C-alpha positions in Angstrom: -254.7 -66.1 -52.8 -253.8 -68.9 -54.9 -250.3 -68.9 -56.0 -249.1 -68.6 -58.9 -250.2 -67.1 -61.3 -253.2 -69.0 -60.9 -254.5 -65.8 -59.5 -255.1 -64.4 -62.8 -258.6 -65.3 -64.4 -260.0 -66.5 -66.8 -262.8 -62.7 -67.1 -259.9 -61.0 -66.4 -258.6 -62.7 -69.5 -261.0 -62.1 -71.5 -261.3 -58.5 -70.0 -258.1 -57.9 -71.4 -259.0 -59.5 -75.2 -262.4 -57.6 -75.5 -260.6 -54.2 -74.9 -258.2 -54.8 -77.8 -261.5 -55.0 -79.6 -260.7 -59.6 -79.9 -264.6 -60.9 -81.1 -263.9 -64.6 -81.1 -260.8 -67.0 -78.2 -259.7 -70.5 -78.1 -260.2 -71.9 -75.5 -256.3 -72.6 -75.4 -255.1 -68.7 -75.0 -255.7 -68.5 -71.7 -253.2 -71.1 -70.3 -250.6 -69.1 -72.7 -251.7 -66.0 -71.8 -251.5 -66.9 -68.1 -247.5 -68.6 -69.4 -247.0 -65.1 -71.4 -247.4 -62.6 -68.0 -245.7 -64.7 -66.0 -242.7 -64.3 -67.8 -242.9 -61.1 -68.3 -244.2 -59.8 -64.5 -240.8 -62.3 -62.6 -238.7 -60.5 -65.8 -240.5 -56.9 -64.6 -239.6 -57.4 -61.3 -235.9 -58.8 -61.0 -235.8 -55.2 -63.3 -236.5 -53.5 -60.5 -235.0 -55.1 -57.9 -232.0 -54.1 -60.0 -233.2 -50.8 -59.3 -233.4 -50.9 -55.8 -230.8 -52.7 -55.4 -228.2 -50.1 -57.2 -230.1 -47.5 -55.0 -228.8 -48.7 -51.0 -232.9 -49.8 -50.9 -234.7 -52.9 -49.3 -238.2 -51.6 -50.2 -238.8 -50.9 -54.4 -240.5 -48.2 -55.2 -243.0 -47.8 -57.4 -240.6 -45.7 -59.7 -238.5 -48.8 -59.7 -240.4 -50.6 -62.1 -241.8 -47.7 -64.1 -238.6 -47.4 -64.7 -237.5 -51.0 -65.1 -241.0 -51.4 -67.4 -239.3 -47.9 -69.3 -236.6 -49.2 -70.6 -237.7 -52.6 -71.7 -238.3 -52.9 -76.3 -242.4 -52.8 -76.1 -243.8 -55.3 -77.2 -244.2 -57.6 -74.9 -244.3 -61.0 -77.0 -241.0 -59.7 -79.2 -239.8 -60.6 -75.5 -241.3 -63.9 -75.4 -240.4 -65.0 -78.5 -236.6 -64.4 -78.6 -236.9 -66.7 -75.4 -238.2 -70.4 -75.0 -241.0 -70.4 -72.9 -240.7 -73.9 -70.4 -243.3 -74.1 -68.0 
């Protein structure tokens, strides 16, 4: 298995874009999308870990991730625009 965000294939990103009705994409969008997803998932896991630790558990549950997602602002891009991305 590959390490890091390279596990997300170009085809997977293309499928997500097609679902959002995107017709054309720049070649750079794949790398940028991976960077944003890495940032988003890392922060989501950190928030879910706080719920796990607060419940005095060592195993993260699905509900921890759901609560972490629910506690975050809905738009993905708003969070990324406020923070400088350095990858």
